[in-house]
FIZA-816580 format. One record per residue: residue number from 1; residue in one letter; chain; x, y, z of N, C-alpha, C in turn. Coordinates in Angstrom, 2 decimals. Layout:
[r NUM 'A' 'A' [X Y Z] [X Y Z] [X Y Z]],
...
# end
This chain:
[r 1 'M' 'A' [80.47 19.77 17.25] [80.91 18.36 17.26] [80.79 17.79 15.85]],
[r 2 'D' 'A' [81.84 17.12 15.36] [81.80 16.60 14.00] [80.92 15.35 13.93]],
[r 3 'D' 'A' [80.58 14.97 12.68] [79.65 13.87 12.47] [80.16 12.54 13.02]],
[r 4 'N' 'A' [81.47 12.36 13.10] [82.02 11.11 13.62] [81.69 10.90 15.08]],
[r 5 'H' 'A' [81.34 11.99 15.77] [81.01 11.89 17.19] [79.52 12.04 17.44]],
[r 6 'K' 'A' [78.72 11.97 16.37] [77.27 12.00 16.50] [76.72 10.62 16.16]],
[r 7 'I' 'A' [75.87 10.11 17.03] [75.31 8.77 16.83] [73.80 8.82 17.04]],
[r 8 'S' 'A' [73.06 8.38 16.04] [71.60 8.34 16.14] [71.14 6.95 16.53]],
[r 9 'I' 'A' [70.22 6.90 17.49] [69.73 5.63 18.03] [68.21 5.64 18.04]],
[r 10 'T' 'A' [67.60 4.64 17.44] [66.15 4.48 17.46] [65.79 3.39 18.47]],
[r 11 'V' 'A' [64.90 3.74 19.40] [64.43 2.80 20.43] [63.07 2.27 19.98]],
[r 12 'C' 'A' [62.95 0.96 19.83] [61.72 0.39 19.32] [61.31 -0.84 20.11]],
[r 13 'G' 'A' [60.05 -1.24 19.95] [59.52 -2.38 20.67] [58.03 -2.23 20.86]],
[r 14 'D' 'A' [57.41 -3.25 21.45] [55.97 -3.27 21.65] [55.56 -2.20 22.67]],
[r 15 'G' 'A' [54.29 -1.81 22.64] [53.79 -0.83 23.58] [53.84 -1.35 25.01]],
[r 16 'G' 'A' [54.26 -0.51 25.94] [54.27 -0.88 27.35] [55.48 -1.65 27.82]],
[r 17 'C' 'A' [56.49 -1.83 26.94] [57.66 -2.62 27.34] [58.71 -1.79 28.08]],
[r 18 'G' 'A' [58.53 -0.46 28.11] [59.45 0.38 28.87] [60.44 1.17 28.03]],
[r 19 'K' 'A' [60.15 1.38 26.75] [61.06 2.13 25.89] [61.28 3.55 26.41]],
[r 20 'S' 'A' [60.17 4.22 26.74] [60.28 5.60 27.22] [60.98 5.66 28.57]],
[r 21 'S' 'A' [60.73 4.66 29.41] [61.37 4.64 30.73] [62.88 4.50 30.60]],
[r 22 'I' 'A' [63.32 3.64 29.69] [64.75 3.47 29.45] [65.36 4.76 28.92]],
[r 23 'T' 'A' [64.68 5.37 27.95] [65.18 6.60 27.34] [65.28 7.72 28.36]],
[r 24 'L' 'A' [64.23 7.90 29.17] [64.23 8.99 30.15] [65.23 8.74 31.27]],
[r 25 'R' 'A' [65.50 7.47 31.58] [66.53 7.16 32.58] [67.89 7.65 32.10]],
[r 26 'L' 'A' [68.15 7.46 30.81] [69.44 7.90 30.27] [69.50 9.42 30.16]],
[r 27 'V' 'A' [68.42 10.01 29.66] [68.43 11.44 29.36] [68.28 12.29 30.62]],
[r 28 'R' 'A' [67.36 11.90 31.51] [67.03 12.75 32.66] [67.31 12.09 34.01]],
[r 29 'S' 'A' [67.82 10.87 33.98] [68.08 10.12 35.22] [66.83 10.03 36.09]],
[r 30 'Q' 'A' [65.68 9.86 35.45] [64.44 9.73 36.20] [63.66 8.53 35.69]],
[r 31 'W' 'A' [62.75 8.03 36.53] [61.94 6.88 36.15] [60.48 7.21 36.37]],
[r 32 'T' 'A' [59.65 6.80 35.42] [58.22 6.99 35.56] [57.52 5.65 35.40]],
[r 33 'H' 'A' [56.56 5.39 36.30] [55.83 4.12 36.24] [54.51 4.27 35.50]],
[r 34 'E' 'A' [54.16 5.49 35.13] [52.91 5.72 34.42] [53.11 5.46 32.94]],
[r 35 'Y' 'A' [52.18 4.68 32.36] [52.30 4.33 30.95] [51.51 5.32 30.10]],
[r 36 'D' 'A' [52.23 6.09 29.31] [51.62 7.05 28.40] [52.11 6.70 26.99]],
[r 37 'P' 'A' [51.23 6.12 26.15] [51.66 5.69 24.82] [52.36 6.79 24.03]],
[r 38 'T' 'A' [53.56 6.47 23.55] [54.37 7.42 22.81] [54.12 7.26 21.31]],
[r 39 'I' 'A' [53.96 8.37 20.61] [53.93 8.31 19.15] [55.37 8.47 18.65]],
[r 40 'E' 'A' [56.05 9.52 19.08] [57.48 9.66 18.81] [58.03 10.85 19.57]],
[r 41 'D' 'A' [59.13 10.63 20.27] [59.82 11.69 20.99] [61.30 11.63 20.64]],
[r 42 'S' 'A' [61.94 12.78 20.59] [63.37 12.85 20.27] [64.12 13.55 21.39]],
[r 43 'Y' 'A' [65.33 13.07 21.66] [66.15 13.62 22.73] [67.60 13.68 22.26]],
[r 44 'S' 'A' [68.37 14.53 22.91] [69.80 14.61 22.64] [70.53 14.60 23.98]],
[r 45 'V' 'A' [71.56 13.78 24.07] [72.32 13.67 25.31] [73.77 13.35 24.97]],
[r 46 'S' 'A' [74.69 13.82 25.77] [76.12 13.56 25.55] [76.62 12.50 26.53]],
[r 47 'R' 'A' [77.48 11.63 26.04] [78.10 10.63 26.89] [79.55 10.45 26.47]],
[r 48 'T' 'A' [80.42 10.26 27.46] [81.83 9.99 27.18] [82.07 8.50 27.30]],
[r 49 'I' 'A' [82.44 7.87 26.21] [82.67 6.43 26.14] [84.11 6.19 25.73]],
[r 50 'D' 'A' [84.85 5.46 26.56] [86.25 5.14 26.27] [87.07 6.39 25.97]],
[r 51 'G' 'A' [86.80 7.46 26.72] [87.58 8.68 26.60] [87.14 9.64 25.51]],
[r 52 'T' 'A' [86.13 9.28 24.74] [85.63 10.13 23.66] [84.19 10.54 23.95]],
[r 53 'T' 'A' [83.88 11.81 23.73] [82.53 12.31 23.98] [81.70 12.23 22.70]],
[r 54 'Y' 'A' [80.51 11.65 22.83] [79.60 11.49 21.71] [78.27 12.19 22.00]],
[r 55 'S' 'A' [77.67 12.71 20.94] [76.33 13.27 21.03] [75.35 12.22 20.55]],
[r 56 'L' 'A' [74.50 11.74 21.45] [73.54 10.70 21.11] [72.20 11.34 20.77]],
[r 57 'Q' 'A' [71.71 11.07 19.57] [70.39 11.55 19.14] [69.42 10.37 19.28]],
[r 58 'L' 'A' [68.55 10.43 20.28] [67.66 9.31 20.59] [66.26 9.57 20.06]],
[r 59 'T' 'A' [65.67 8.56 19.44] [64.28 8.63 19.00] [63.51 7.50 19.66]],
[r 60 'D' 'A' [62.55 7.87 20.49] [61.68 6.92 21.19] [60.42 6.77 20.35]],
[r 61 'T' 'A' [60.23 5.59 19.75] [59.18 5.42 18.74] [57.94 4.72 19.29]],
[r 62 'A' 'A' [56.89 4.75 18.47] [55.61 4.14 18.83] [55.72 2.63 18.83]],
[r 63 'G' 'A' [55.09 1.99 19.81] [55.08 0.54 19.87] [53.73 -0.05 19.51]],
[r 64 'Q' 'A' [52.65 0.69 19.72] [51.32 0.18 19.43] [51.15 -0.07 17.93]],
[r 65 'E' 'A' [50.49 -1.16 17.59] [50.33 -1.52 16.19] [49.71 -0.40 15.37]],
[r 66 'E' 'A' [48.74 0.32 15.96] [48.05 1.34 15.19] [48.94 2.52 14.84]],
[r 67 'Y' 'A' [50.08 2.65 15.54] [50.99 3.75 15.27] [52.23 3.35 14.48]],
[r 68 'R' 'A' [52.43 2.06 14.27] [53.66 1.61 13.62] [53.80 2.12 12.20]],
[r 69 'G' 'A' [52.66 2.39 11.55] [52.70 2.91 10.20] [53.30 4.29 10.12]],
[r 70 'L' 'A' [53.44 4.96 11.29] [54.01 6.30 11.31] [55.53 6.28 11.31]],
[r 71 'W' 'A' [56.11 5.08 11.38] [57.57 4.97 11.33] [58.08 5.64 10.07]],
[r 72 'S' 'A' [59.05 6.49 10.20] [59.56 7.24 9.06] [60.88 6.65 8.58]],
[r 73 'T' 'A' [61.24 7.01 7.34] [62.53 6.58 6.80] [63.67 7.11 7.65]],
[r 74 'A' 'A' [63.46 8.27 8.26] [64.50 8.86 9.12] [64.82 7.94 10.29]],
[r 75 'N' 'A' [63.79 7.29 10.86] [64.02 6.36 11.96] [64.88 5.19 11.51]],
[r 76 'L' 'A' [64.58 4.66 10.33] [65.33 3.52 9.82] [66.74 3.91 9.39]],
[r 77 'G' 'A' [66.98 5.20 9.24] [68.31 5.66 8.86] [69.26 5.81 10.03]],
[r 78 'S' 'A' [68.84 5.38 11.22] [69.67 5.52 12.42] [70.93 4.68 12.34]],
[r 79 'D' 'A' [71.91 5.08 13.14] [73.16 4.30 13.24] [72.95 3.03 14.05]],
[r 80 'A' 'A' [71.99 3.06 14.98] [71.80 1.92 15.89] [70.34 1.80 16.27]],
[r 81 'F' 'A' [69.96 0.57 16.64] [68.60 0.28 17.10] [68.67 -0.44 18.43]],
[r 82 'L' 'A' [67.82 0.00 19.36] [67.65 -0.69 20.63] [66.26 -1.30 20.61]],
[r 83 'L' 'A' [66.19 -2.62 20.54] [64.92 -3.34 20.48] [64.57 -3.80 21.89]],
[r 84 'V' 'A' [63.49 -3.28 22.44] [63.14 -3.51 23.84] [61.93 -4.45 23.95]],
[r 85 'Y' 'A' [62.03 -5.42 24.86] [60.86 -6.23 25.20] [60.73 -6.28 26.72]],
[r 86 'D' 'A' [59.59 -6.76 27.18] [59.25 -6.84 28.60] [59.38 -8.28 29.05]],
[r 87 'I' 'A' [60.25 -8.58 30.01] [60.46 -9.97 30.43] [59.23 -10.58 31.08]],
[r 88 'T' 'A' [58.23 -9.77 31.41] [56.99 -10.29 32.00] [55.91 -10.51 30.95]],
[r 89 'N' 'A' [56.25 -10.25 29.68] [55.27 -10.37 28.59] [55.89 -11.07 27.39]],
[r 90 'P' 'A' [55.63 -12.38 27.22] [56.24 -13.14 26.11] [55.90 -12.55 24.74]],
[r 91 'N' 'A' [54.71 -11.99 24.59] [54.32 -11.44 23.30] [55.20 -10.27 22.87]],
[r 92 'S' 'A' [55.76 -9.58 23.85] [56.59 -8.42 23.52] [57.90 -8.84 22.86]],
[r 93 'L' 'A' [58.39 -10.04 23.18] [59.59 -10.54 22.50] [59.26 -10.92 21.07]],
[r 94 'Q' 'A' [58.14 -11.60 20.87] [57.73 -11.97 19.51] [57.46 -10.73 18.66]],
[r 95 'A' 'A' [56.98 -9.66 19.29] [56.68 -8.43 18.56] [57.92 -7.80 17.95]],
[r 96 'L' 'A' [59.10 -8.13 18.48] [60.34 -7.56 17.95] [60.62 -8.02 16.52]],
[r 97 'E' 'A' [60.00 -9.12 16.10] [60.25 -9.61 14.74] [59.79 -8.60 13.70]],
[r 98 'Y' 'A' [58.74 -7.87 14.01] [58.27 -6.83 13.08] [59.37 -5.81 12.83]],
[r 99 'F' 'A' [59.99 -5.33 13.90] [61.04 -4.32 13.78] [62.30 -4.93 13.17]],
[r 100 'N' 'A' [62.58 -6.19 13.50] [63.74 -6.86 12.93] [63.64 -6.94 11.41]],
[r 101 'Q' 'A' [62.45 -7.21 10.90] [62.28 -7.29 9.46] [62.52 -5.95 8.79]],
[r 102 'L' 'A' [62.06 -4.87 9.41] [62.31 -3.54 8.87] [63.81 -3.23 8.85]],
[r 103 'I' 'A' [64.49 -3.61 9.94] [65.93 -3.37 10.02] [66.67 -4.17 8.96]],
[r 104 'E' 'A' [66.25 -5.43 8.73] [66.89 -6.25 7.72] [66.73 -5.64 6.33]],
[r 105 'M' 'A' [65.55 -5.08 6.05] [65.35 -4.45 4.75] [66.20 -3.18 4.63]],
[r 106 'E' 'A' [66.37 -2.47 5.74] [67.24 -1.30 5.75] [68.68 -1.70 5.46]],
[r 107 'K' 'A' [69.13 -2.82 6.02] [70.49 -3.30 5.76] [70.67 -3.61 4.28]],
[r 108 'E' 'A' [69.66 -4.25 3.68] [69.74 -4.56 2.26] [69.88 -3.29 1.44]],
[r 109 'A' 'A' [69.10 -2.27 1.80] [69.15 -1.00 1.07] [70.51 -0.34 1.22]],
[r 110 'R' 'A' [71.10 -0.40 2.41] [72.41 0.23 2.62] [73.52 -0.51 1.87]],
[r 111 'L' 'A' [73.41 -1.82 1.81] [74.40 -2.58 1.06] [74.39 -2.18 -0.41]],
[r 112 'E' 'A' [73.19 -1.88 -0.93] [73.07 -1.51 -2.34] [73.77 -0.19 -2.64]],
[r 113 'V' 'A' [73.80 0.72 -1.66] [74.39 2.04 -1.91] [75.74 2.22 -1.21]],
[r 114 'G' 'A' [76.21 1.17 -0.56] [77.54 1.22 0.05] [77.62 2.01 1.34]],
[r 115 'R' 'A' [76.55 2.01 2.13] [76.56 2.72 3.41] [76.89 1.75 4.54]],
[r 116 'A' 'A' [77.40 2.30 5.64] [77.68 1.47 6.82] [76.38 0.87 7.35]],
[r 117 'L' 'A' [76.44 -0.38 7.76] [75.24 -1.05 8.28] [74.95 -0.62 9.71]],
[r 118 'P' 'A' [73.66 -0.61 10.08] [73.29 -0.26 11.45] [73.61 -1.41 12.39]],
[r 119 'V' 'A' [73.70 -1.11 13.67] [73.92 -2.14 14.68] [72.68 -2.19 15.58]],
[r 120 'S' 'A' [72.49 -3.33 16.24] [71.29 -3.51 17.06] [71.62 -4.25 18.35]],
[r 121 'I' 'A' [70.90 -3.87 19.40] [70.98 -4.57 20.67] [69.56 -4.81 21.18]],
[r 122 'V' 'A' [69.34 -5.98 21.72] [68.06 -6.33 22.33] [68.15 -6.12 23.83]],
[r 123 'A' 'A' [67.14 -5.47 24.40] [67.10 -5.23 25.85] [65.87 -5.89 26.44]],
[r 124 'G' 'A' [66.09 -6.86 27.33] [65.00 -7.47 28.09] [64.74 -6.61 29.32]],
[r 125 'N' 'A' [63.74 -5.76 29.25] [63.50 -4.77 30.29] [62.65 -5.31 31.44]],
[r 126 'K' 'A' [62.66 -4.60 32.53] [61.92 -4.92 33.76] [62.49 -6.13 34.48]],
[r 127 'C' 'A' [63.83 -6.29 34.43] [64.43 -7.46 35.07] [64.38 -7.37 36.59]],
[r 128 'D' 'A' [63.87 -6.27 37.14] [63.65 -6.19 38.58] [62.40 -6.96 39.00]],
[r 129 'L' 'A' [61.55 -7.32 38.04] [60.30 -8.03 38.34] [60.49 -9.53 38.18]],
[r 130 'Q' 'A' [61.44 -10.08 38.95] [61.78 -11.49 38.80] [60.61 -12.42 39.11]],
[r 131 'S' 'A' [59.77 -12.06 40.06] [58.65 -12.93 40.43] [57.60 -13.01 39.34]],
[r 132 'N' 'A' [57.62 -12.05 38.42] [56.65 -12.03 37.32] [57.27 -12.41 35.98]],
[r 133 'R' 'A' [58.52 -12.87 36.01] [59.22 -13.19 34.76] [58.48 -14.26 33.96]],
[r 134 'Q' 'A' [58.30 -13.96 32.65] [57.70 -14.92 31.73] [58.64 -15.29 30.59]],
[r 135 'V' 'A' [59.70 -14.50 30.41] [60.68 -14.76 29.35] [62.04 -14.96 30.01]],
[r 136 'G' 'A' [62.58 -16.16 29.87] [63.89 -16.44 30.45] [64.98 -15.63 29.77]],
[r 137 'A' 'A' [66.03 -15.31 30.51] [67.15 -14.58 29.93] [67.76 -15.35 28.77]],
[r 138 'R' 'A' [67.79 -16.68 28.87] [68.33 -17.50 27.79] [67.52 -17.33 26.51]],
[r 139 'D' 'A' [66.18 -17.22 26.63] [65.34 -17.04 25.45] [65.64 -15.72 24.74]],
[r 140 'G' 'A' [65.76 -14.65 25.53] [66.08 -13.36 24.94] [67.46 -13.35 24.30]],
[r 141 'L' 'A' [68.42 -13.97 24.99] [69.79 -14.03 24.49] [69.85 -14.80 23.17]],
[r 142 'E' 'A' [69.15 -15.93 23.08] [69.17 -16.73 21.86] [68.48 -16.00 20.71]],
[r 143 'W' 'A' [67.38 -15.30 21.03] [66.69 -14.53 19.99] [67.65 -13.50 19.41]],
[r 144 'A' 'A' [68.38 -12.82 20.28] [69.32 -11.80 19.83] [70.49 -12.42 19.06]],
[r 145 'R' 'A' [71.06 -13.47 19.58] [72.23 -14.09 18.94] [71.88 -14.66 17.57]],
[r 146 'N' 'A' [70.68 -15.20 17.41] [70.27 -15.74 16.12] [70.22 -14.67 15.04]],
[r 147 'R' 'A' [70.17 -13.41 15.46] [70.12 -12.30 14.50] [71.38 -11.44 14.55]],
[r 148 'N' 'A' [72.39 -11.95 15.25] [73.67 -11.22 15.41] [73.48 -9.88 16.10]],
[r 149 'F' 'A' [72.55 -9.83 17.04] [72.33 -8.64 17.86] [72.99 -8.84 19.21]],
[r 150 'G' 'A' [73.36 -7.73 19.84] [73.83 -7.80 21.21] [72.63 -7.99 22.14]],
[r 151 'F' 'A' [72.90 -8.27 23.42] [71.82 -8.52 24.36] [72.17 -8.01 25.75]],
[r 152 'M' 'A' [71.18 -7.40 26.39] [71.28 -6.98 27.79] [69.93 -7.22 28.46]],
[r 153 'E' 'A' [69.96 -7.44 29.77] [68.73 -7.33 30.55] [68.83 -6.03 31.33]],
[r 154 'T' 'A' [67.73 -5.28 31.33] [67.75 -3.95 31.91] [66.59 -3.75 32.88]],
[r 155 'S' 'A' [66.73 -2.74 33.71] [65.64 -2.27 34.56] [65.72 -0.76 34.61]],
[r 156 'A' 'A' [64.74 -0.11 33.99] [64.70 1.35 34.07] [64.42 1.80 35.49]],
[r 157 'R' 'A' [63.62 1.02 36.20] [63.24 1.38 37.56] [64.44 1.35 38.50]],
[r 158 'E' 'A' [65.26 0.29 38.41] [66.40 0.12 39.30] [67.72 0.59 38.66]],
[r 159 'M' 'A' [67.63 1.18 37.48] [68.81 1.69 36.77] [69.85 0.59 36.52]],
[r 160 'V' 'A' [69.37 -0.58 36.09] [70.24 -1.71 35.80] [70.59 -1.74 34.31]],
[r 161 'N' 'A' [71.86 -1.64 34.00] [72.37 -1.79 32.63] [71.86 -0.73 31.65]],
[r 162 'I' 'A' [71.40 0.41 32.14] [70.95 1.45 31.22] [72.16 2.12 30.56]],
[r 163 'E' 'A' [73.06 2.65 31.35] [74.26 3.27 30.80] [75.08 2.26 30.01]],
[r 164 'E' 'A' [75.18 1.03 30.54] [75.99 0.00 29.89] [75.44 -0.36 28.51]],
[r 165 'T' 'A' [74.11 -0.40 28.38] [73.50 -0.75 27.10] [73.82 0.29 26.04]],
[r 166 'F' 'A' [73.67 1.56 26.38] [73.95 2.60 25.40] [75.45 2.72 25.11]],
[r 167 'A' 'A' [76.27 2.43 26.10] [77.73 2.42 25.86] [78.09 1.32 24.87]],
[r 168 'L' 'A' [77.44 0.16 25.00] [77.70 -0.94 24.07] [77.23 -0.58 22.66]],
[r 169 'L' 'A' [76.09 0.11 22.56] [75.62 0.56 21.25] [76.64 1.49 20.60]],
[r 170 'V' 'A' [77.16 2.43 21.38] [78.15 3.36 20.86] [79.38 2.62 20.37]],
[r 171 'R' 'A' [79.88 1.69 21.17] [81.09 0.94 20.77] [80.85 0.16 19.48]],
[r 172 'R' 'A' [79.66 -0.40 19.33] [79.37 -1.17 18.12] [79.25 -0.27 16.90]],
[r 173 'V' 'A' [78.68 0.93 17.08] [78.60 1.87 15.97] [80.00 2.29 15.54]],
[r 174 'V' 'A' [80.86 2.59 16.51] [82.24 2.98 16.20] [82.94 1.86 15.45]],
[r 175 'E' 'A' [82.72 0.62 15.89] [83.33 -0.53 15.22] [82.80 -0.68 13.80]],
[r 176 'A' 'A' [81.48 -0.51 13.62] [80.88 -0.64 12.29] [81.41 0.43 11.35]],
[r 177 'R' 'A' [81.58 1.65 11.85] [82.12 2.73 11.01] [83.57 2.46 10.62]],
[r 178 'R' 'A' [84.32 1.93 11.56] [85.73 1.62 11.28] [85.83 0.53 10.21]],
[r 179 'H' 'A' [85.01 -0.51 10.34] [85.00 -1.58 9.35] [84.59 -1.04 7.98]],
[r 180 'H' 'A' [83.59 -0.16 7.98] [83.12 0.39 6.70] [84.22 1.19 6.03]],
[r 181 'A' 'A' [84.94 1.98 6.81] [86.03 2.79 6.26] [87.14 1.92 5.68]],
[r 182 'M' 'A' [87.27 0.70 6.23] [88.30 -0.23 5.76] [87.79 -1.09 4.61]],
[r 183 'G' 'A' [86.50 -0.88 4.24] [85.93 -1.68 3.16] [85.48 -3.05 3.60]],
[r 184 'I' 'A' [85.27 -3.22 4.91] [84.85 -4.51 5.46] [83.39 -4.40 5.92]],
[r 185 'T' 'A' [82.56 -5.36 5.48] [81.19 -5.39 5.96] [81.20 -5.74 7.43]],
[r 186 'P' 'A' [80.61 -4.92 8.28] [80.67 -5.17 9.73] [80.15 -6.55 10.09]],
[r 187 'N' 'A' [80.93 -7.25 10.89] [80.53 -8.56 11.39] [80.43 -8.45 12.90]],
[r 188 'L' 'A' [79.20 -8.58 13.44] [79.00 -8.43 14.87] [79.00 -9.80 15.52]],
[r 189 'P' 'A' [80.13 -10.25 16.04] [80.24 -11.60 16.59] [79.38 -11.81 17.81]],
[r 190 'N' 'A' [78.87 -13.05 17.93] [78.04 -13.38 19.08] [78.79 -13.24 20.39]],
[r 191 'S' 'A' [80.11 -13.35 20.33] [80.89 -13.32 21.56] [80.82 -11.98 22.27]],
[r 192 'T' 'A' [80.42 -10.91 21.54] [80.33 -9.61 22.19] [78.98 -9.38 22.83]],
[r 193 'A' 'A' [78.02 -10.29 22.55] [76.71 -10.16 23.20] [76.90 -10.51 24.67]],
[r 194 'R' 'A' [76.25 -9.72 25.56] [76.42 -9.98 26.98] [75.11 -9.79 27.71]],
[r 195 'T' 'A' [75.00 -10.43 28.83] [73.81 -10.26 29.65] [74.23 -10.26 31.12]],
[r 196 'L' 'A' [73.56 -9.46 31.90] [73.80 -9.42 33.33] [72.47 -9.63 34.05]],
[r 197 'P' 'A' [71.90 -10.86 33.96] [70.61 -11.11 34.58] [70.73 -11.14 36.09]],
[r 198 'L' 'A' [69.59 -11.04 36.76] [69.60 -11.06 38.21] [69.54 -12.47 38.77]],
[r 199 'D' 'A' [69.34 -13.47 37.90] [69.36 -14.86 38.35] [70.07 -15.69 37.28]],
[r 200 'P' 'A' [70.43 -16.95 37.56] [71.15 -17.76 36.58] [70.34 -17.92 35.30]],
[r 201 'L' 'A' [71.06 -18.07 34.18] [70.40 -18.26 32.90] [69.69 -19.61 32.88]],
[r 202 'P' 'A' [68.37 -19.63 32.72] [67.66 -20.91 32.63] [67.79 -21.49 31.24]],
[r 203 'Y' 'A' [67.57 -22.78 31.13] [67.59 -23.40 29.81] [66.31 -23.03 29.09]],
[r 204 'G' 'A' [66.43 -22.75 27.80] [65.25 -22.41 27.01] [65.60 -22.41 25.55]],
[r 205 'S' 'A' [64.60 -22.29 24.71] [64.84 -22.23 23.27] [63.85 -21.26 22.65]],
[r 206 'E' 'A' [64.24 -20.73 21.51] [63.41 -19.75 20.81] [62.82 -20.37 19.56]],
[r 207 'K' 'A' [61.52 -20.27 19.41] [60.88 -20.74 18.20] [61.19 -19.79 17.06]],
[r 208 'E' 'A' [61.69 -20.33 15.97] [62.05 -19.48 14.85] [60.85 -19.30 13.93]],
[r 209 'L' 'A' [60.68 -18.09 13.40] [59.67 -17.82 12.40] [60.18 -18.33 11.07]],
[r 210 'T' 'A' [59.37 -19.09 10.38] [59.80 -19.68 9.12] [58.91 -19.19 7.99]],
[r 211 'A' 'A' [59.43 -19.32 6.78] [58.66 -18.95 5.61] [57.50 -19.91 5.43]],
[r 212 'I' 'A' [56.45 -19.47 4.77] [55.27 -20.31 4.54] [55.54 -21.22 3.35]],
[r 213 'P' 'A' [55.46 -22.57 3.54] [55.68 -23.46 2.40] [54.55 -23.32 1.39]],
[r 214 'M' 'A' [54.87 -23.22 0.10] [53.89 -23.05 -0.95] [53.57 -24.40 -1.58]],
[r 215 'S' 'A' [52.50 -24.42 -2.35] [52.05 -25.67 -2.95] [53.07 -26.26 -3.91]],
[r 216 'D' 'A' [53.93 -25.41 -4.49] [54.94 -25.91 -5.42] [56.21 -26.38 -4.71]],
[r 217 'G' 'A' [56.17 -26.38 -3.36] [57.30 -26.88 -2.60] [58.31 -25.82 -2.23]],
[r 218 'S' 'A' [58.16 -24.59 -2.75] [59.12 -23.53 -2.45] [58.72 -22.80 -1.18]],
[r 219 'D' 'A' [59.65 -22.06 -0.63] [59.39 -21.24 0.55] [59.39 -19.78 0.14]],
[r 220 'R' 'A' [58.31 -19.10 0.45] [58.22 -17.70 0.11] [57.87 -16.91 1.36]],
[r 221 'M' 'A' [58.12 -15.62 1.29] [57.85 -14.78 2.45] [56.35 -14.70 2.70]],
[r 222 'S' 'A' [55.98 -14.53 3.95] [54.58 -14.42 4.34] [53.98 -13.15 3.75]],
[r 223 'G' 'A' [52.64 -13.07 3.77] [51.95 -11.89 3.28] [52.37 -10.65 4.03]],
[r 224 'L' 'A' [52.58 -10.76 5.34] [53.00 -9.62 6.14] [54.37 -9.15 5.70]],
[r 225 'R' 'A' [55.30 -10.07 5.53] [56.66 -9.73 5.10] [56.61 -9.05 3.73]],
[r 226 'W' 'A' [55.79 -9.59 2.81] [55.69 -9.01 1.48] [55.15 -7.59 1.56]],
[r 227 'Y' 'A' [54.09 -7.39 2.37] [53.49 -6.06 2.51] [54.50 -5.07 3.10]],
[r 228 'Q' 'A' [55.24 -5.51 4.12] [56.23 -4.63 4.75] [57.29 -4.22 3.74]],
[r 229 'K' 'A' [57.72 -5.14 2.88] [58.78 -4.82 1.94] [58.30 -3.81 0.91]],
[r 230 'I' 'A' [57.07 -4.01 0.41] [56.52 -3.07 -0.57] [56.35 -1.70 0.07]],
[r 231 'L' 'A' [55.81 -1.65 1.30] [55.60 -0.38 2.00] [56.94 0.32 2.24]],
[r 232 'Y' 'A' [57.94 -0.45 2.65] [59.26 0.12 2.93] [59.87 0.73 1.68]],
[r 233 'R' 'A' [59.82 0.01 0.55] [60.38 0.52 -0.69] [59.64 1.78 -1.14]],
[r 234 'A' 'A' [58.31 1.79 -0.96] [57.53 2.94 -1.37] [57.94 4.18 -0.58]],
[r 235 'R' 'A' [58.16 3.99 0.71] [58.55 5.12 1.54] [59.93 5.66 1.15]],
[r 236 'R' 'A' [60.86 4.77 0.85] [62.19 5.20 0.46] [62.16 5.98 -0.87]],
[r 237 'L' 'A' [61.20 5.62 -1.73] [61.07 6.30 -3.00] [60.15 7.51 -2.90]],
[r 238 'K' 'A' [59.68 7.79 -1.63] [58.82 8.94 -1.35] [57.54 8.92 -2.16]],
[r 239 'C' 'A' [56.98 7.71 -2.36] [55.72 7.62 -3.08] [54.62 7.10 -2.18]],
[r 240 'W' 'A' [54.83 7.21 -0.85] [53.81 6.79 0.12] [53.56 7.92 1.07]],
# end
C-alpha cells in the first residue's frame, strides 16, 4: 500500500478516559471495562472510507501525568490526533489542553518546514453513562470548535460513533493532504464538526485558558507552556 493510503493516528487524553477502549473497539471489535494504565501501544488496522482502503497506524498513548514525558517526537509526527475525555469527569476535558499545546507547537514546526498540518478530533467518551454526565455535550463541542477541532461523543462500551470518528479523521487527513498539495494551508471549518449525543445539547460555556498578565502589562505564556516549548524543541533537536 502506498504512503497516500497510510494514515497515522495518535490517541491521547487523561488516564482512565477510555482511550484504550476506543482503540480496541476499532481494532478488535471488543470492549474491556478493566482499567489498565497504558504507557504506549501500537496497532494497525485497515478501513475502507468512501471507496478507498486505508491502513491506519494507531498509537494509544499514556494519559497519566507521570508518563506524559515519554511522549516521543514520532507520536507528534502523526497525521491525526484523537483527543479523548470522559464526560463523567470534568478534569479530563481540561487535561486536553496539555496535549493541545503540544499539537500547536507541532503545527508551528511543520509550517516552518512546509509539511502538511495534522488534524484533530475531540471525543467525549462514555456517552452511555448519561446519569453520571458531568460535561455537557455543548461544553465539549465549544472546546473543540474554539481550536478548530472536530467533535464527536462516543461510547466504546455501546459502540457509539467509534467507526464514524475514525472515518471523519481519515476524511480530514485526506482533505489536509489535498490542500497541502495545492499549496493551501488546511482550514478545518467549524461546520464540519459534528456530534451525535444521546440527549439534547444543553446550554454551556467553556472557560478559556489565558496568558498570565505580567507586571509590565504584557501577556506572556505560563511557566508550564514555556517549559513544554523548551522540552519540545529539545526533543526535535534530539538533545533530550
